[in-house]
C-alpha atoms as one frame of an Amber mdcrd trajectory, in Angstrom:
protein
 -36.052 -11.985   8.919 -33.773 -14.671   7.506 -30.174 -14.956   8.658 -28.938
 -13.794   5.236 -31.258 -10.802   5.461 -29.737  -9.805   8.779 -26.144 -10.350
   7.642 -26.459  -8.230   4.493 -26.774  -4.772   6.125 -23.940  -5.350   8.622
 -20.988  -2.978   8.653 -17.946  -5.246   8.327 -15.279  -6.358   5.883 -17.605
  -8.896   4.252 -20.066  -6.144   3.186 -17.676  -3.348   2.220 -17.250  -4.443
  -1.425 -13.507  -5.011  -1.005 -13.250  -8.086  -3.281  -9.583  -7.744  -4.302
  -7.882 -10.266  -6.585  -5.648 -12.971  -5.159  -2.396 -11.075  -5.778  -3.749
  -7.978  -4.031  -4.797 -10.137  -1.074  -1.311 -11.623  -0.833   0.270  -8.165
  -0.982  -2.013  -6.874   1.789  -1.256  -9.974   3.875   2.484  -9.276   3.633
   2.044  -5.564   4.317  -0.009  -6.220   7.452   2.595  -8.684   8.687   5.323
  -6.061   8.189   3.474  -3.554  10.385   4.085  -5.789  13.394   2.239  -5.693
  16.690   4.418  -2.927  18.152   4.449  -0.586  15.172   0.692  -0.630  14.654
  -0.346  -0.700  18.302  -3.079   1.946  18.059  -4.570   0.201  15.031  -4.036
  -3.367  16.237  -7.728  -4.288  16.309  -8.186  -2.968  12.771  -5.048  -4.804
  11.605  -6.246  -8.120  13.033  -9.712  -7.671  11.521  -8.280  -7.055   8.050
  -5.842  -9.942   8.461  -8.764 -12.169   9.369 -10.710 -11.122   6.280  -7.687
 -11.543   3.990  -6.953 -15.004   5.375 -10.609 -15.979   4.941 -10.577 -14.863
   1.282  -7.384 -16.863   0.742  -9.026 -19.961   2.219  -7.208 -20.060   5.559
 -10.269 -20.419   7.794  -8.465 -21.364  11.012  -6.185 -18.345  10.745  -9.191
 -16.102   9.997 -10.930 -17.259  13.199  -7.788 -16.603  15.210  -7.324 -13.079
  13.833 -10.950 -12.098  14.475 -10.588 -13.307  18.085  -7.363 -11.343  18.452
  -9.104  -8.261  17.049 -11.807  -8.581  19.715  -9.225  -8.812  22.488  -7.102
  -5.977  21.059 -10.074  -3.591  20.965 -10.976  -4.430  24.558  -7.435  -3.754
  25.742  -7.074  -0.523  23.774 -10.498   0.853  24.758 -10.290  -0.400  28.358
 -13.815  -1.838  28.273 -15.447  -5.198  27.620 -18.078  -3.962  25.166 -18.574
  -0.945  22.939 -19.306   0.181  19.375 -15.700  -0.535  18.403 -16.658  -4.253
  18.396 -19.489  -3.960  15.850 -17.201  -4.633  12.869 -15.466  -7.536  14.611
 -18.745  -9.196  15.590 -19.983  -8.673  12.022 -16.885 -10.412  10.648 -17.369
 -13.290  13.064 -21.058 -13.584  12.145 -20.213 -13.856   8.459 -17.400 -16.350
   9.069 -19.701 -18.606  11.120 -22.382 -18.331   8.420 -19.974 -19.332   5.651
 -18.911 -22.338   7.740 -22.511 -23.430   8.340 -22.384 -22.474  12.038 -25.745
 -20.736  12.102 -26.255 -20.697  15.902 -22.864 -19.043  16.431 -23.650 -16.547
  13.666 -26.950 -15.609  15.322 -25.160 -15.200  18.659 -22.835 -12.607  17.079
 -25.830 -10.813  15.574 -27.426 -10.629  19.022 -24.282  -8.971  20.389 -24.443
  -6.408  17.583 -28.138  -5.754  18.314 -27.267  -4.930  21.936 -24.478  -2.540
  20.903 -26.658  -0.820  18.305 -29.510  -0.405  20.807 -27.100   1.325  23.171
 -26.042   3.702  20.375 -28.420   6.700  20.295 -27.308   7.880  16.817 -29.095
   5.241  14.746 -29.375   7.525  11.719 -25.670   7.472  10.829 -22.664   5.225
  11.329 -20.895   5.381  14.661 -17.533   7.189  14.376 -15.690   4.012  15.448
 -17.184   2.170  12.491 -16.396   5.064  10.126 -12.779   5.115  11.292 -12.283
   1.373  10.858 -13.901   1.440   7.443 -11.674   4.371   6.432  -8.514   2.646
   7.679  -9.451  -0.540   5.817 -10.310   1.189   2.530  -6.905   2.930   2.638
  -5.297  -0.427   1.884  -7.116  -0.928  -1.399  -7.552   0.893  -4.721  -7.505
   4.587  -5.519 -11.296   4.659  -5.831 -11.650   3.172  -2.351  -9.129   5.678
  -1.004 -11.505   8.460  -2.006 -14.188   6.770   0.080 -11.669   6.386   2.917
 -11.176  10.157   2.886 -14.928  10.649   3.298 -15.235   8.140   6.147 -12.291
   9.659   8.027 -13.904  13.083   7.746 -17.186  11.707   9.076 -15.465  10.012
  12.027 -13.434  13.124  12.876 -16.459  15.413  12.572 -18.336  13.308  15.128
 -15.368  12.680  17.424 -12.636  15.272  16.748 -10.465  14.446  19.763  -9.099
  11.070  18.528  -5.546  11.864  17.474  -4.824   8.682  15.508  -7.821   9.342
  13.248  -6.603  12.860  12.520  -3.083  11.592  11.807  -4.163   8.737   9.548
  -6.448  11.047   7.585  -3.609  13.482   6.915  -1.323  10.599   5.899  -4.016
   9.411   3.511  -4.179  12.869   1.915  -0.398  12.890   1.530  -0.372   9.364
   0.071  -2.941  10.316  -2.566  -0.428  12.932  -3.787   2.621  10.673  -3.569
   3.446  10.912  -7.288   3.446  14.724  -7.395   7.053  15.748  -8.016   6.550
  19.071  -6.228   4.936  17.446  -3.195   1.500  17.904  -1.699  -0.506  21.093
  -2.101  -0.089  23.912   0.408  -3.237  23.127   2.400  -2.234  19.479   2.899
   1.296  20.570   3.811  -0.142  22.761   6.535  -2.253  19.863   7.799   0.874
  17.693   7.904   2.697  20.353   9.905  -0.120  20.678  12.440  -0.530  16.896
  12.715   3.214  16.551  13.366   2.935  19.031  16.230  -0.114  17.291  17.702
   1.258  13.735  17.294   5.026  14.066  17.844   5.461  10.388  18.729   4.307
   9.264  15.275   7.654   8.921  13.511   6.065   7.794  10.243   4.195  11.107
  10.163   7.403  13.028  10.886   9.276  11.190   8.133   6.471  11.894   5.667
   6.564  15.587   6.611  10.340  15.770   6.080  10.003  14.011   2.723   7.390
  16.535   1.584   9.641  19.399   2.696  12.421  17.932   0.583  10.124  17.761
  -2.447   9.490  21.488  -1.981  13.243  22.116  -1.818  13.073  23.091   1.858
  14.877  20.117   3.410  15.424  19.965   7.158  18.599  17.887   7.112  19.454
  18.152  10.808  15.885  17.275  11.774  15.951  14.265   9.476  19.210  12.959
  10.962  17.772  13.328  14.451  14.661  11.461  13.325  16.812   8.671  11.847
  18.397   8.108  15.263  14.950   7.735  16.848  13.685   5.387  14.145  16.716
   3.117  14.423  16.132   2.796  18.181  12.482   1.762  17.772  11.038  -1.687
  16.980  11.124  -2.539  13.279   7.843  -1.878  11.489   6.612  -0.583   8.161
   4.941   2.078  10.351   8.285   3.097  11.868   8.940   5.764   9.208  12.076
   4.224   7.731  10.784   4.147   4.128   9.667   7.816   3.821  12.886   8.792
   5.603  14.899   6.856   3.022  13.069   8.836   0.336  14.118  12.047   2.120
  17.749  10.859   2.238  17.619  10.004  -1.468  16.270  13.471  -2.311  18.181
  15.673   0.141  21.460  13.875   0.814  22.404  11.247  -1.758  21.533   7.793
  -3.002  24.622   6.505  -1.193  23.428   7.914   2.134  20.020   6.304   1.636
  21.693   2.934   1.062  23.922   3.477   4.107  20.947   4.279   6.362  19.038
   1.173   5.229  22.121  -0.992   5.742  22.693   0.519   9.195  19.124  -0.359
  10.178  19.560  -3.918   8.899  22.845  -4.270  10.792  20.967  -3.453  14.016
  18.163  -5.921  13.143  19.772  -8.482  10.801  16.803 -10.890  10.659  14.076
  -8.382   9.767  12.754  -9.045   6.268  11.183  -5.576   6.021  14.608  -3.967
   6.419  16.033  -6.296   3.772  13.281  -4.970   1.541  14.321  -1.384   2.374
  17.950  -2.173   1.545  16.937  -3.652  -1.812  14.782  -0.600  -2.534  17.555
   1.879  -1.771  20.055  -0.057  -3.908  17.529  -0.065  -6.763  17.276   3.724
  -6.487  21.057   3.986  -6.669  21.212   1.760  -9.755  18.449   3.744 -11.437
  20.047   7.096 -10.596  19.669   9.430 -13.562  22.676   9.842 -15.870  24.754
   7.332 -13.892  26.458   4.115 -14.966  26.234   1.489 -12.275  29.378  -0.459
 -11.478  29.345  -4.259 -11.890  29.727  -4.611  -8.125  26.663  -2.422  -7.440
  24.599  -4.377  -9.992  25.663  -7.635  -8.366  24.765  -6.221  -4.960  21.341
  -5.205  -6.248  20.750  -8.643  -7.774  21.634 -10.416  -4.512  19.407  -8.079
  -2.469  16.419  -8.537  -4.783  16.824 -12.304  -5.075  16.809 -12.561  -1.283
  13.805 -10.220  -1.024  11.835 -12.342  -3.502  12.601 -15.430  -1.427  11.283
 -13.618   1.683   8.094 -12.424  -0.069   7.296 -15.434  -2.280   3.546 -14.758
  -2.363   3.716 -11.089  -3.350   6.830 -10.839  -5.495   5.191  -9.899  -8.816
   6.531  -6.327  -8.969   9.749  -7.305  -7.197  10.493  -9.766 -10.016  10.189
  -6.947 -12.560  12.526  -4.815 -10.456  15.012  -7.690 -10.458  14.637  -7.978
 -14.232  15.400  -4.261 -14.622  18.621  -4.760 -12.658  19.573  -7.858 -14.655
  19.131  -5.739 -17.793  21.813  -3.297 -16.635  24.548  -5.846 -17.395  25.224
  -7.604 -20.694  26.118 -10.701 -18.697  22.666 -11.002 -17.121  20.468  -9.234
 -19.709  19.087 -12.551 -20.977  17.794 -13.314 -17.467  15.745 -10.124 -17.574
  13.948 -11.233 -20.727  13.425 -14.674 -19.184  11.627 -13.143 -16.167   9.376
 -11.010 -18.351   8.451 -13.967 -20.579   7.574 -16.058 -17.522   5.341 -13.280
 -16.188   3.702 -12.736 -19.583   2.773 -16.434 -19.636   1.034 -16.262 -16.234
  -2.728 -15.972 -15.750  -2.803 -12.474 -14.262  -5.599 -10.173 -13.144  -6.181
  -7.159 -15.474  -4.582  -4.735 -12.987  -1.419  -6.863 -12.847  -1.423  -7.274
 -16.634  -1.507  -3.503 -17.020   1.532  -3.061 -14.750   3.395  -5.826 -16.585
   2.665  -4.391 -20.049   3.865  -0.932 -18.972   7.038  -2.298 -17.366   7.799
  -4.577 -20.288   7.264  -1.715 -22.746   9.869   0.309 -20.859  12.237  -2.672
 -20.850  11.827  -3.106 -24.613  12.524   0.584 -25.245  15.382   1.318 -22.844
  17.164  -2.040 -22.578  16.483  -3.853 -25.852  16.103  -0.823 -28.182  12.932
  -2.237 -29.743  10.716   0.877 -30.082   7.988  -0.731 -32.223   7.453  -3.596
 -29.787   7.590  -1.103 -26.930   4.732   0.920 -28.458   2.716  -2.277 -28.871
   2.931  -3.047 -25.136   2.215   0.542 -24.113  -0.976   0.293 -26.194  -1.880
  -2.990 -24.498  -1.442  -1.307 -21.103  -3.636   1.646 -22.110  -6.390  -0.596
 -23.492  -6.989  -2.205 -20.094  -9.793   0.009 -18.675  -8.274   0.630 -15.263
  -7.117   4.106 -14.256  -3.727   3.760 -12.600  -0.255   5.214 -12.343   1.045
   2.686 -14.888  -1.746   3.347 -17.368  -0.952   7.073 -17.149   2.752   6.398
 -17.787   1.862   4.490 -20.946  -0.615   7.186 -22.022   2.083   9.860 -21.596
   4.494   7.883 -23.777   1.881   7.361 -26.489   0.855  11.038 -26.430   4.476
  12.024 -27.097   4.665   9.580 -29.995   1.421  10.920 -31.467   2.567  14.555
 -31.264   6.145  13.915 -32.339   5.799  11.693 -35.401   2.222  10.480 -35.618
   0.941   6.931 -35.538  -2.545   6.061 -36.725  -2.975   3.073 -34.407  -1.801
   5.093 -31.402  -4.121   7.927 -32.399  -7.081   5.517 -32.631  -6.429   4.004
 -29.188  -5.974   7.378 -27.475  -9.082   8.805 -29.162 -11.114   5.757 -28.119
  -9.823   6.086 -24.556 -10.797   9.765 -24.472 -14.306   8.933 -25.659 -14.761
   6.200 -23.046 -13.789   8.601 -20.256 -16.359  11.256 -21.162
């Protein structure tokens, strides 16, 4: 069999149909960096493998090699063994990288290592649970469609090896994340799974924070428990896995926007150089500015502008949505409103992927309606968002707006677009 024929069936990042656009790759790169080596310790091999793949797709070949090597070492340390099925994905990644670089002998050497591991695996008829778990964890980082596949792969891994706690926990977190936009929180069965997972994995503070946030959504907030959790989180190393963000959402819901801002600022005071905490501060200030039925003071708007400008400078490669957030804050003041329009016009002139275009059209439509009082232009951009054939949160927001317009006062063009969309989804 040819080398290409052997590489094709491998289970690794190069064969999992990930293929995200450049902006998505840059966002994932930043997110993986924010996890940190301490916060994602149990998933360190998986993190390094995905970082390697992302860097390869971005053209950083040297960095990709380094991350794949670090993944290999991380798996060996975590599993306490030199070889095992947990290395199949890593060897597959290395085989593909060598192949793309014209290093055919090295690629074949990696394939030989995989052959040995697969021969030792008696269950040839289905994927090893280690491979299922890594594939599930990886797919979690991508689109909604891939998250549905991630759910399936986690279930397969857990069914074959039910005693691995981090797989159980990550699966429950995935289920909760898929329901993140439900105002009333997750359904009762997922809530029960969260409760049980919290009992079984008490050291996972991200899980605890997610559980408290879901309780708050159901109007059953555990305020004393959340304050105790905040103390633990602030003592731990900074990481996007630490639980600070879902805890901030709890504070926003169950205490106040001011307390959420205060908690984020307290965390940053303890770790003043951590960019992830600067991001959390900016997020909590944005919530405060956007608080329903409130008029933000000039000082709060200025604070929000400074926080977002600094955040954009810290995340230069993945600041697309952050720029729109900054524009929304600029629009809150007559003094800076022109800067908001300037940002949107710059983004509209960029060569964006369809998914990013859809987000931009939805956000700009809202800006036109709420900040510039231009309802006709707003409808135009909502229609542009809806016409991009990608199911997403932002497409649904635009659909909801257009449905209200159709039912309230009628609009033939809106009616045509919504009818066409309905037909295409049959």
